[in-house]
C-alpha positions, 0 to 999 in steps of 0.5 A, spaced: 240 897 173 239 894 178 234 889 176 237 883 180 242 882 185 245 877 190 247 877 197 249 870 199 255 871 203 251 872 210 257 870 214 258 877 217 251 877 220 248 875 226 242 871 226 239 866 221 239 869 214 238 865 208 243 866 202 239 869 196 242 869 189 237 872 185 233 877 189 228 881 185 224 887 185 218 886 190 221 882 195 224 883 201 231 886 202 236 887 208 238 894 209 242 898 214 239 904 216 242 911 218 242 908 225 246 903 223 240 898 224 238 892 220 232 893 217 228 888 212 224 892 207 220 891 200 224 893 194 220 898 190 216 904 192 209 905 189 207 912 190 200 914 190 200 918 183 203 911 180 197 907 176 201 901 176 208 898 177 213 901 182 220 905 182 226 900 184 231 905 182 233 912 182 238 916 178 243 919 182 243 925 177 236 927 178 235 925 185 234 932 188 230 934 183 224 929 183 219 930 188 218 923 189 224 922 193 223 928 198 223 926 205 226 920 204 231 916 209 238 914 207 240 907 207 245 901 204 243 895 201 248 889 202 250 885 196 255 881 193 254 882 186 248 884 181 246 882 174 245 886 168 243 883 161 246 885 154 242 884 148 246 879 143 243 878 137 236 876 138 237 874 145 239 877 152 245 874 155 245 875 163 252 878 166 254 877 173 258 884 176 262 883 182 268 886 186 275 881 186 277 886 192 271 887 196 266 880 197 261 885 200 258 891 197 253 896 199 248 900 195 246 907 197 239 906 198 233 911 199 227 909 204 220 911 203 214 908 206 218 902 209 220 901 201 227 901 199 229 904 192 236 903 190 240 909 187 244 908 180 249 912 177 252 912 170 256 905 169 264 905 169 267 905 163 269 898 163 261 896 164 258 901 159 258 896 153 253 891 157 249 896 161 249 904 161 247 904 169 250 901 175 248 901 183 252 907 186 256 903 191 261 903 197 266 898 200 263 899 207 258 903 210 260 910 210 255 916 212 260 921 211 261 919 204 253 917 202 252 924 198 258 922 194 256 920 187 263 917 184 264 909 184 271 908 185 271 900 186 273 896 180 268 892 178 269 885 174 264 881 170 262 875 166 256 871 163 252 867 167 246 862 165 239 864 163 237 861 169 237 867 172 232 870 168 227 867 172 226 870 179 224 863 182 231 860 181 235 861 187 241 857 188 249 858 187 249 855 180 246 862 178 253 866 179 257 861 176 261 863 170 259 860 163 265 856 160 
C-alpha cells in the first residue's frame, strides 16, 4: 500500500481542481502542510543514495529509525479511497477501499525536498486478507493526532475493474463495483 488512490470529490475545495480517479506514484498530488496550506507535490521521493526508483510509502513502525526521513515536514494527503490488488489464482484482482462514514479521508504524509511520501501501517483485520498494509488515515486534519499510529476508521471495499491497472485510465468507471 498504497500504490494508487482516488481523489474525485473536490467540491470541498476552492478553485478548479479536476477529479482524479487513478492517482499513481510519480504524479502531482494535493497535500495540506503543517501551516494548513494546500500544496501540490510530487508523489515519491528519490534520495541521493537511491540508484533508481523512488520511495512512495513509509512504514509507520520503522519511520523514526530511518535516516531517510529525518528533517521531514508533516502533511496530509486528501483522498476519497485507494486501490489494492489481491492475487487470485494466476491474476491480480484490484479492490477499491473507502469509508462509508467519511467521504473524504486524510493520509498522514511526509514532505521532503518538495516530494510527498505516504505513511502506511498494518492493515485492519477486515482488510489484511487482501493486503497487509494500508494508509495511516484520519477523518479530518488533526495535527495533535498526527503521531498517533492507530487507524480507527472502518474501511469497506469491493472488487473493481482491471482498467485501474493502467494509470492513464482516469474516469469514474474505475471506482464502480464489479457485479
